[in-house]
C-alpha positions as CSV (number, residue, x, y, z in Angstrom):
1,M,82.8,134.2,77.8
2,T,80.4,135.8,80.2
3,E,80.9,137.7,83.4
4,Q,79.2,137.6,86.7
5,T,79.5,140.7,89.0
6,S,79.2,140.9,92.8
7,E,75.6,142.1,92.4
8,T,74.4,138.9,90.8
9,R,76.4,136.5,93.0
10,A,76.2,138.0,96.5
11,A,72.7,139.4,96.7
12,G,71.3,138.9,100.1
13,G,74.9,137.8,101.5
14,D,76.6,139.4,104.5
15,A,79.7,141.7,104.3
16,T,82.1,138.8,104.1
17,G,80.3,137.2,101.3
18,A,80.0,140.4,99.3
19,A,83.8,141.1,99.8
20,A,84.6,137.6,98.4
21,A,82.3,138.0,95.5
22,Q,84.2,141.1,94.2
23,A,86.5,138.8,92.2
24,R,85.2,138.4,88.6
25,V,83.9,134.9,87.7
26,L,84.6,133.9,84.0
27,N,82.7,131.3,82.3
28,A,84.2,130.0,79.0
29,T,81.6,129.3,76.4
30,G,83.8,128.8,73.4
31,G,86.0,131.0,71.2
32,D,89.5,130.9,70.1
33,W,92.1,129.6,72.6
34,A,94.3,132.6,71.9
35,E,91.5,135.0,72.8
36,L,90.8,133.1,76.0
37,S,94.4,132.9,77.1
38,E,94.9,136.7,76.3
39,E,92.0,137.5,78.5
40,A,93.3,135.3,81.4
41,I,96.6,137.0,81.1
42,S,95.1,140.4,81.3
43,L,93.3,139.4,84.4
44,G,96.6,138.1,85.9
45,E,95.4,134.5,85.8
46,E,98.4,132.6,84.4
47,R,98.0,129.4,86.5
48,I,96.5,126.6,84.5
49,V,96.0,123.3,86.1
50,V,95.6,120.1,83.8
51,N,94.6,116.6,84.9
52,M,96.4,113.9,83.1
53,G,94.5,110.7,84.0
54,P,93.6,108.7,86.0
55,Q,92.2,107.1,82.9
56,H,94.7,108.0,80.2
57,P,96.5,105.7,77.8
58,S,99.9,107.1,78.8
59,T,99.8,106.7,82.6
60,H,100.6,103.1,82.7
61,G,97.5,102.3,84.7
62,V,95.1,104.4,86.8
63,L,97.6,107.2,87.7
64,R,96.5,110.7,88.0
65,L,99.1,113.4,87.2
66,I,98.1,117.0,88.3
67,L,100.2,119.4,86.1
68,E,100.5,123.1,86.5
69,I,101.5,124.6,83.1
70,D,102.6,128.0,81.7
71,G,101.9,127.7,78.1
72,E,103.6,124.5,77.1
73,T,106.0,124.5,80.1
74,V,105.2,122.4,83.2
75,T,105.7,124.4,86.2
76,E,104.7,121.9,88.7
77,A,103.9,118.1,88.7
78,R,102.2,116.0,91.3
79,C,101.2,112.3,91.3
80,A,97.9,111.1,92.8
81,V,97.9,107.4,93.4
82,G,95.4,104.9,95.1
83,Y,92.9,104.5,92.3
84,L,93.9,100.7,92.0
85,H,94.3,99.9,95.8
86,T,93.7,96.2,96.3
87,G,94.6,95.7,100.0
88,I,96.9,92.7,99.1
89,E,99.2,93.2,101.9
90,K,96.5,93.2,104.5
91,N,94.7,90.3,102.9
92,M,97.9,88.4,103.3
93,E,97.6,88.5,107.0
94,Y,94.5,86.3,106.8
95,R,96.0,83.6,104.6
96,N,98.6,80.9,105.5
97,W,102.1,81.4,104.4
98,T,101.8,79.3,101.3
99,Q,98.6,81.0,100.2
100,G,100.3,84.4,100.4
101,V,102.1,83.6,97.1
102,T,98.9,83.7,95.3
103,F,98.3,87.3,96.5
104,C,101.8,88.9,96.1
105,T,102.1,87.6,92.4
106,R,99.1,89.8,91.6
107,M,100.8,93.1,92.6
108,D,103.0,94.1,89.7
109,Y,101.2,92.1,87.0
110,L,104.2,92.4,84.6
111,S,106.7,90.8,87.0
112,P,104.8,88.3,89.1
113,L,107.8,85.8,89.4
114,F,109.9,88.4,91.1
115,Q,107.4,89.0,93.8
116,E,106.9,85.3,94.4
117,T,110.7,84.8,94.7
118,A,111.2,87.6,97.1
119,Y,108.3,86.5,99.4
120,C,109.4,82.9,99.4
121,L,113.1,83.8,100.1
122,G,111.8,85.7,103.1
123,V,109.7,82.8,104.4
124,E,112.6,80.3,103.9
125,R,115.0,82.6,105.9
126,L,112.4,82.7,108.7
127,L,112.1,79.0,108.6
128,G,115.9,78.6,108.5
129,I,115.8,76.4,105.4
130,A,117.4,78.9,103.0
131,D,120.4,76.6,102.5
132,D,118.1,73.5,102.1
133,V,116.4,74.7,98.8
134,P,117.4,72.4,96.0
135,E,119.9,73.8,93.5
136,R,117.5,72.8,90.7
137,A,114.8,74.9,92.3
138,S,117.0,77.9,92.4
139,V,118.0,77.4,88.7
140,L,114.3,77.4,87.8
141,R,113.7,80.5,89.8
142,V,116.5,82.3,88.0
143,M,115.4,81.2,84.6
144,M,111.7,82.1,85.3
145,M,112.7,85.5,86.6
146,E,114.9,86.4,83.6
147,L,112.3,85.3,81.2
148,T,109.9,87.6,83.1
149,R,112.5,90.5,82.9
150,V,112.6,90.2,79.2
151,S,108.8,90.1,79.0
152,S,108.5,93.1,81.3
153,H,111.1,95.2,79.4
154,L,109.4,94.3,76.0
155,V,106.1,95.8,77.5
156,A,108.0,98.9,78.6
157,L,109.5,99.5,75.3
158,A,106.2,98.5,73.3
159,T,104.1,101.0,75.3
160,A,106.7,103.7,75.1
161,G,106.9,103.3,71.5
162,M,103.0,103.5,71.3
163,E,102.9,106.6,73.4
164,L,105.5,108.4,71.2
165,G,103.9,107.3,67.9
166,A,106.3,104.4,66.9
167,L,103.6,101.9,66.6
168,T,105.8,99.2,64.9
169,V,107.8,99.0,68.0
170,M,104.7,98.4,69.9
171,T,103.5,95.5,67.7
172,I,107.0,93.8,67.7
173,G,107.2,94.2,71.5
174,F,104.0,92.5,72.1
175,R,104.6,89.8,69.6
176,E,107.9,88.9,71.2
177,R,106.3,89.0,74.6
178,E,103.8,86.5,73.5
179,R,106.6,84.0,72.9
180,I,107.6,84.2,76.5
181,L,104.1,84.0,77.9
182,K,103.6,80.8,75.9
183,I,106.8,79.3,77.7
184,L,105.5,80.5,81.1
185,E,102.1,78.9,80.5
186,L,103.9,75.7,79.4
187,I,105.8,75.5,82.7
188,T,103.3,76.9,85.1
189,G,100.0,76.4,83.5
190,L,99.2,80.2,83.6
191,R,100.4,83.2,81.5
192,M,100.3,85.5,84.4
193,N,100.0,85.4,88.2
194,H,101.6,82.0,88.3
195,A,102.0,81.1,92.0
196,Y,104.9,78.9,90.8
197,V,107.4,79.6,93.3
198,R,106.6,78.2,96.7
199,P,108.3,78.2,100.1
200,G,111.0,75.5,99.9
201,G,111.4,75.5,96.1
202,V,109.0,75.6,93.2
203,I,105.6,73.9,92.7
204,Q,106.9,71.4,90.0
205,D,109.6,70.6,87.6
206,V,109.6,71.7,83.9
207,P,107.5,69.2,81.9
208,P,109.0,67.1,79.2
209,G,110.2,69.0,76.2
210,A,110.2,72.4,77.9
211,V,114.0,72.8,77.8
212,D,114.0,72.3,74.0
213,A,111.0,74.6,73.6
214,I,112.8,77.3,75.4
215,R,115.9,76.9,73.5
216,D,114.2,77.0,70.3
217,T,112.5,80.3,71.2
218,L,115.6,82.1,72.1
219,P,116.9,82.9,68.5
220,G,113.4,84.4,67.6
221,L,113.6,86.6,70.8
222,R,117.0,87.9,69.9
223,R,115.9,88.8,66.4
224,G,112.8,90.6,67.9
225,I,115.0,92.6,70.2
226,S,117.4,93.5,67.4
227,D,114.4,94.7,65.4
228,I,113.2,96.9,68.3
229,E,116.7,98.3,68.7
230,K,116.9,99.2,65.0
231,L,113.5,100.9,65.0
232,S,114.4,102.8,68.1
233,N,118.0,103.8,67.7
234,E,117.9,104.5,64.0
235,N,114.7,106.5,64.1
236,P,115.8,110.1,64.4
237,L,112.4,111.4,65.5
238,L,112.3,108.9,68.4
239,V,115.8,109.6,69.4
240,R,115.1,113.3,69.5
241,R,112.1,112.7,71.7
242,L,114.3,110.7,74.1
243,K,117.8,112.4,74.2
244,G,118.2,115.0,77.0
245,I,114.6,114.5,78.0
246,A,113.4,113.5,81.6
247,H,116.9,114.2,83.1
248,L,117.7,112.8,86.6
249,D,121.2,112.5,87.7
250,L,122.8,110.3,90.4
251,T,122.3,112.9,93.2
252,G,118.5,113.0,92.4
253,C,118.2,109.3,92.2
254,M,120.0,108.9,95.6
255,A,117.7,111.5,97.2
256,L,114.6,109.9,96.0
257,G,115.4,106.2,96.5
258,V,115.2,105.6,92.6
259,T,116.6,102.2,91.5
260,G,116.6,100.0,88.4
261,P,117.4,101.3,84.8
262,V,116.7,104.8,85.8
263,L,119.5,104.7,88.4
264,R,121.9,102.7,86.1
265,A,121.3,105.3,83.4
266,T,123.4,107.7,85.6
267,G,126.5,105.4,85.3
268,L,126.1,103.7,88.6
269,P,126.3,99.8,88.2
270,H,123.9,99.1,91.0
271,D,122.3,95.8,90.5
272,L,121.3,93.4,93.4
273,R,122.1,90.4,91.3
274,A,125.7,91.4,91.4
275,S,126.1,93.4,94.7
276,Q,123.8,91.2,96.9
277,P,123.5,87.9,95.0
278,Y,120.5,85.6,95.7
279,C,119.4,82.3,94.2
280,G,123.0,81.6,93.1
281,Y,123.3,84.7,90.8
282,E,127.0,84.9,91.7
283,T,127.5,81.7,89.8
284,Y,126.1,83.2,86.4
285,D,128.1,85.1,83.8
286,F,126.4,88.4,83.0
287,E,127.2,92.0,82.9
288,V,125.4,94.9,84.6
289,Q,124.2,97.4,82.0
290,T,124.8,101.0,82.5
291,W,124.6,104.3,80.5
292,D,125.8,107.8,81.4
293,T,123.2,110.2,79.9
294,C,120.8,110.3,82.8
295,D,117.9,110.6,80.3
296,A,115.0,108.7,78.8
297,Y,117.3,107.6,75.9
298,G,119.8,105.9,78.3
299,R,117.0,104.1,80.1
300,M,115.7,102.7,76.9
301,R,119.3,101.5,75.8
302,I,119.7,99.9,79.2
303,R,116.5,97.9,78.8
304,I,117.5,96.6,75.4
305,N,120.9,95.6,76.6
306,E,119.5,94.0,79.7
307,M,117.1,91.8,77.6
308,R,120.2,90.3,75.8
309,E,122.0,89.7,79.2
310,S,118.8,87.9,80.5
311,L,118.6,85.6,77.6
312,R,122.4,84.9,78.2
313,I,121.4,83.9,81.8
314,V,118.6,81.8,80.5
315,E,121.0,79.8,78.3
316,Q,123.1,79.1,81.4
317,C,120.1,77.9,83.2
318,L,119.1,75.4,80.4
319,Q,122.6,74.0,80.6
320,R,122.2,73.3,84.3
321,L,118.8,71.8,84.0
322,E,120.2,69.3,81.5
323,R,123.2,68.4,83.5
324,R,121.9,68.5,87.0
325,P,118.6,66.6,87.7
326,G,117.2,66.5,91.1
327,P,114.3,67.6,93.2
328,V,112.7,71.0,93.2
329,M,111.3,71.1,96.7
330,V,112.8,70.7,100.1
331,A,112.6,67.1,101.6
332,D,110.7,68.3,104.6
333,R,107.2,67.2,103.9
334,K,105.9,69.6,106.7
335,I,106.8,72.4,104.4
336,A,106.5,71.1,100.9
337,W,102.9,71.8,99.9
338,P,101.2,70.7,97.7
339,A,103.0,67.3,97.7
340,Q,102.7,66.1,94.0
341,L,101.0,67.7,91.0
342,A,99.9,66.5,87.6
343,I,98.2,67.9,84.6
344,G,95.1,66.2,83.7
345,T,91.9,66.8,81.7
346,D,90.5,68.9,84.6
347,G,93.6,71.2,84.7
348,M,96.4,71.1,87.2
349,G,96.1,69.6,90.7
350,N,97.3,66.7,92.9
351,S,98.3,63.6,91.0
352,L,95.8,60.7,91.1
353,D,98.6,58.3,92.3
354,H,99.3,60.6,95.3
355,I,95.6,60.9,96.1
356,R,95.1,57.1,96.0
357,E,98.3,56.6,98.3
358,I,97.3,59.1,100.9
359,M,93.6,58.1,101.0
360,G,94.0,54.3,100.6
361,T,97.2,53.2,102.1
362,S,98.4,55.8,104.8
363,M,96.0,57.5,107.3
364,E,98.8,59.6,108.7
365,A,99.6,60.9,105.2
366,L,96.0,61.8,104.7
367,I,95.8,63.6,108.0
368,H,99.0,65.4,107.4
369,H,97.9,66.5,103.9
370,F,94.6,67.8,105.3
371,K,96.3,69.9,108.1
372,L,99.0,71.1,105.8
373,V,96.5,72.4,103.2
374,T,93.9,73.8,105.5
375,E,95.9,75.1,108.4
376,G,99.5,75.5,106.9
377,F,102.9,75.2,108.5
378,R,104.1,77.4,111.3
379,V,106.9,79.9,111.0
380,P,109.2,80.8,113.9
381,A,108.6,84.3,115.3
382,G,110.9,87.0,113.8
383,Q,111.2,89.4,110.9
384,V,113.2,89.6,107.7
385,Y,114.0,91.9,104.8
386,V,114.8,90.4,101.5
387,P,115.5,92.5,98.3
388,V,115.8,91.3,94.7
389,E,116.5,93.0,91.4
390,A,113.2,93.3,89.6
391,P,112.8,94.9,86.1
392,R,111.9,98.3,87.6
393,G,114.5,98.2,90.4
394,E,114.8,97.1,94.0
395,L,111.9,94.9,95.0
396,A,112.0,93.8,98.7
397,V,109.7,92.2,101.1
398,H,109.5,92.8,104.9
399,L,107.9,89.9,106.7
400,V,107.1,89.7,110.4
401,S,106.0,86.3,112.1
402,D,104.5,85.8,115.4
403,G,105.1,82.1,115.3
404,G,101.9,81.3,113.8
405,T,100.7,79.8,110.4
406,R,100.0,83.3,108.8
407,P,102.1,86.4,108.4
408,Y,101.6,89.0,111.2
409,R,102.8,91.6,108.6
410,A,103.8,91.4,105.0
411,H,104.9,94.6,103.4
412,F,106.6,95.0,100.0
413,R,108.9,97.7,98.8
414,D,107.8,98.1,95.3
415,P,110.2,100.1,92.9
416,S,107.3,101.7,91.0
417,F,106.1,103.4,94.0
418,H,109.5,104.9,94.9
419,N,110.4,105.6,91.4
420,L,107.2,107.7,90.8
421,Q,108.6,110.3,93.0
422,A,111.0,111.3,90.3
423,V,108.2,112.4,88.0
424,A,108.3,116.0,89.4
425,A,112.1,116.2,89.2
426,M,112.0,115.0,85.5
427,A,108.9,116.9,84.2
428,E,109.1,120.3,85.9
429,G,110.7,122.9,83.7
430,G,110.1,120.7,80.6
431,Q,107.5,120.6,77.9
432,L,104.0,119.3,78.5
433,A,104.6,116.6,75.7
434,D,107.7,115.3,77.5
435,V,105.7,114.3,80.7
436,V,104.7,111.2,78.7
437,V,108.3,110.5,77.9
438,A,109.3,110.9,81.5
439,L,106.6,108.5,82.7
440,A,107.4,106.0,80.0
441,S,111.1,106.0,80.9
442,I,110.2,105.3,84.6
443,D,108.0,102.4,83.4
444,P,105.7,102.3,86.6
445,V,103.1,99.6,87.1
446,L,100.3,100.8,89.2
447,G,99.4,97.4,90.6
448,G,102.6,97.5,92.4
449,V,102.2,101.2,93.5
450,D,98.6,100.6,95.0
451,R,99.1,97.1,96.5
């Protein structure tokens, strides 16, 4: 460590510069950390600032945490976001209402079907067709959302296990998630960013054999969840890293607008599926999962229990799909776009029979199809706010229409953005190593934060 005095730094400067240069400048060039820290303490320099991220395996994306530490104790924690900004909300103002689905599905890339559903529920309410959506379409929405909830929680537990050193939890979590991604690909054609939910219903019904494939997958998923539970709850080292860590009580959650498993870990059974039902959730049999420890351990237990409840809802959806056939899109062809789909050698698109019909037998159908795809339908002027219960908490969409074919404004309340405010409350006063635990228990997705 070398020292630069005012003579070497302020030569030729004015009086102000010379006065400012009186402070000693220390350059660390090596040596033992204990010696360096003792030197800093002797100079009264006890404030140490550490950057965690934005590229760090424990920040769940490109999140930067600015931590002030005193030894191993965190004295101040601040979040810096914006490294993944995509401008999705602004881009939606330049696309028609149907094309907006392909944008919002890409925000929180671990729960795309929740964003699609919230957005389409808002569009349907503005159109005044909320009651016209076929029951089968609502059942499919519920089933796909609950499968996505399990997939998202599996990633949360897997990445948390990886960050805390429980690598077997990570491998099992991603293995079980792969089962769900295969189902989603079977039904929508894509593993992620599906654009499956559309205003008026869903893009297509489940293909033949999909119900049996889902039913055959559920037992394996349950075994995988049990394996994760055993590896987590019966691992004394992991439990000690979680219990009493990242504490945030009900008062703190209310003050910060925190929702989801973090809020329910305080004992409050707040779940929009039960308190403000949508898509017919009031007709399903499930229990809202809570815990009363206000810590990272309780949030882990809630996610494990919620996965079992989600599979319970999926089973009820499968029974309804078998017993209640019917359409999956509103009957109004001025809204139902695209009209008919088929899976062929070139991927997924309009069925050849439908193309032959509109091009060869009906000029009016061809004109209507062209205008619907290129221009889109018009939505009456107004605004709406629609919330749904996503894996990380309350996800809501605020849509404003000026009567045109595109949104005047589309804004999303993403739970990750609001829940990140709790990092300071959870981390300050705790150990530096527990910052990773606090962040993992929140389970933020930066795609939703920087939308």
